N, C-alpha and C positions, 0 to 999 in steps of 0.2 A: 518575627517568628521564623524559626528554621524552615527554609523552603523544602527540606527533605521530610518533614513531619507534618501530619494533619490529623486532628481528631484522636490523638494518642497512637495512631499507626504510622509507620513510615509511608511516605507517598509511594504510590504503586510502582513508578518506574525506578525509583531508587531501591526499593525492596527487591524488584525483579532483577535488577542489575547485580545486587549483592548476592542474590541466590543463584545467579547464573541461569535464569529461565531460558530455555531454548527458543530461538526466534523462528526456526523453520516450521512451515505448515500453519502459520498464523495470519497470512494475508487475507483481507476481505475478498470474497468471491464476487466477481463481476466481469462479464464479457464486454459490457459497454458502460461508459461513464458519461454523465451529463453534468457539466460545470456551469453554474449560474452565478454571474458576478452580482454580489450583494454586499454592501459595505458593513452591514451589521447595525446594531449588536445582534448576535445570534442567540436565541433562547436555547435551552438544553436540547429540545427537539428542533433542529435548525429550520426545517421547512415551514414551521409554524410562523416564521418571520414573514412569510408570503401570505397573500389573501387565501382564505380557506379553500375556495374553489380551485385556485391555481395549485396549491399544495396537494390537494386531492388528485388532481389530474397528473401532476408530476410523479406522485407516489405510485401511480398505476403503470408508469413507464417501465419497460423491461430492461433494467440496468440500474446502476448506482447513481443517485442524484446527490450532488454536494454543492453547497454554497462556497463561493470563492471571493477573495478580495486581494488587492495588492498589499504587500508588507508595508507596515506603517499606517494602515487604515486611511490612506488617501482616498477621498471620495471622488469617483470619476466625474469629470465635467462633461455632461452630454450622455449619449447612449451607453448602456452597459453591455457587456459581452456575454455570450454563451458559447460554449465549446462542447461538441459532441464527439466522443472518442469511441472508436472500435478497437478493442484490445485483444481480439482473437488472434491467435498465431496465424500469420500469413495474410491477415486483413488489417494490420495496424494502420490507422489513419485518424485524422482529426478534421472536422468541419467546424466552421465558426460563423457567427453572425452577431447582430446587436439587437437590443430591444430598449424601448423607452418606458413602456407601461407593462407592469407585471403580467396582465392577462395575455400579452403577446407571447409569453413563454410557452403556453399550451401548444401553439403551433410550431414552436422551435424544435420539438422532438421529431417532427416529420419534415421540417424544412431542409432543403438541400444544403444551404450555406456555402461558404467559400472554403477551399482547401487551406489548411494551416500547416506550414512546413516547420519542422523542428520539434524538439521535445517540449513537454510540459512537466513541471515539478510542483506537486502539491505538498504542503506542509501543514499538518493539522495543528491549529492554534485555538481550538474550541474549548476555552477555559471553563465555560458554563457546563460543559459535559464532563470534563475531567481536568483537574488543576494541572497535572503534569504536562498536558498538551500546551497550556499557556506558558508554564514556567520554562519548558525546554523548547517547545516548537517555535516561539517567536524569535529566539536567539538564532536558531538555525535558519529560519526564513530570512532574517535580516542579513546573515552572512552569505547566503546563496544569492540574494538580490544584489548585494554589494559587488559580488564577483561577476554575475551574469543575470541582469534583471529581467529580461524579456520573458523567459519561460516560467518564472517563479510566482506562485500564488499561495497565500494562506488559504486553508480550507476548513470546513466543518468536519464533524466527527468521522473518522475513518474506521476505527476499531483497533483493539490491541493497545489500549492506552498505556499499559505497563511497559511497552517498548518505545515510549515517547522519546524523541519526536517521531511520530508516524509520518513517513515520507513516501509518496507514490510517484514513480517515474512513468509517464505516459508518452506515447501510446501503448507501450508494452504492458503496463499495469504491474510492474514490479514494485512491491511494497518493501520498504526498508525500516529498520529500527535501530535505535541506539547511536545515531549520528551525533557528532558534536560540531559546534560552529567552526572550529579550525579545520576539520577534515571534510566537511560537507561540500565545499566547492570542488574539490578533487573528484568526489563521487559523481557530481553532475558533469564534469569535464570528461570523465571516463565513459559515462552513458552517451554523451554526444559522439564519442569515438566508437561506440558500439560495444562497450564492455561494462561489466558489473564489478563492483567491489563485493565479492561473494560473501564475506563474513558478516555483512550487514543486511543481507537479503532475507526477508521473511517468506517470500514466495511470490508467484505471479498470479494476479487476480483471476485469470481465466482458467486456472487449474484448481482441482480439488486439494484439500489440505494434504492428503497422502502423496499426491503427485508433487506438490510444492516441496514436501520434505524429501522425497526421493531425488528430485532435481538438485536440491541443496547438497545432499551428501555426495551425489555423483559429481557435482562441480568441485567440491573439496577434494575428492579422490583423484579426479582427472585433470584438475587445473583448467577446467573449461569456463572461461569468463565471457564468451560472446553472448550477446543478448538473445540470439536465435539458437544457441547450442541446446542440445538435449531435448529434441522434439519427442513428444509423447507418442508412443506406438500402441501400447496396450496396457490395460490395468485390470487386475482381478482381485477379489477379496475373499477372505475365509473367516467367518465369525467363530469365536470360541465360547464355551460355556461360562468362562469367567468374565465375559464382557469385553475382552480384548478382540482385536481384529488384525489379521495378517493381510498385508497388501503386497502384491507382486506387481512391480512397475517396470515396464520395458521402455527404454529410451533409445534414441538414435541420434547420430551426428553430434558427438561420437556415441557409439553403441555402448549401452550399459544396462544391466539388470539389477534391480534393487528389491530386496525383501525387507519390509518394515513391519513392526508390530505397533499398532495403535492402542493406547490404554489411557485411562484417566486417573489422575492422582489428586488427592485432597491436600491442600497446603494450609499452613497455619497462619494465613494472613489474607486480607482482602486482595482481590486482583485488580481493582480499580480504586481510585481515590474516593469515589462516591459510595462504594460498597461499605457495609458495616459489619460483615461477618466473613470468616475465612472462605476461600473459594476452591473451585475444582478446575483443573486444567488438563488439556489433552497433550500427550507427549508421543513421540514416535521413536522407537528404538530400532536401530539397524540390525537385522539378523544376518543378512548376507548381501554383498555387493560384488558384482562380477563385471569386469570391463573386457571389451573385445579388441579395442585399439586405442591408442593415445589420443588425447584431445588435440584439436588444431591449435597451433601456436597463436598467441594473441596478435602477432604481427600480420597474420594472414586475414584477420577480421577487417571488414570494411566499415568505415564510418557511415552511419545512417542519417546523421543530422548535420 
């Protein structure tokens, strides 16, 4: 069967790519992430792979919980790993530890753990949640692991399946879309050096969708590729009777002011492979963008990892 078609509809990521769906402002929102090593199989609701009491306890944690495994589904021999990530600007850090029995995970959310140096890369391969994630995610995960295996993990559902493969760069929480196996290793290498491949960035998880979109357009306008560029200073909103919203976003380092209009549009196709009816998506239109000074050159950015 053609991998680009399912149930009579084009698979969601192929359709989104053909339609040119905008990536910006679509990253999942999370200030903190908890990664739990679990080899699978993962059911559609991934945490139900854990004992019910453990899943309930982790669901109450104030952050995003995802299951992870090494590419190739190699089962760990011995204890499994957990990693707790703080993705807030200025607080980026990772702590890690191990567990043998799943009930031990309940204490992991509060345990200090050991510092983990270096980046982490999550690639959604959760095929039971969305077919595109398996079709496209596994290839990208394999390519990343072949080039730089230590930071790379397959993960359960992230969101925005139509931008598969969904890739998250931690500890900053930048979510990417539309990577291909050939280009993905260069994206990881750039992140290690403190830079982003701006065209693939959906947004930073610690930011609201409007700020994600504003930072995206500011990066394109100013050539700002540093992972810490465009710090949020202030954001205000103004709702309109037609249901749209104007967002005024002030950014710094380098300074930029962005006015966006948020609106929703109905599209004539499902937005996920599992959906059976046409969907509705949010878009951000740039109304005005003002810069005060040029971005710092990439050469002045310091490697963080």
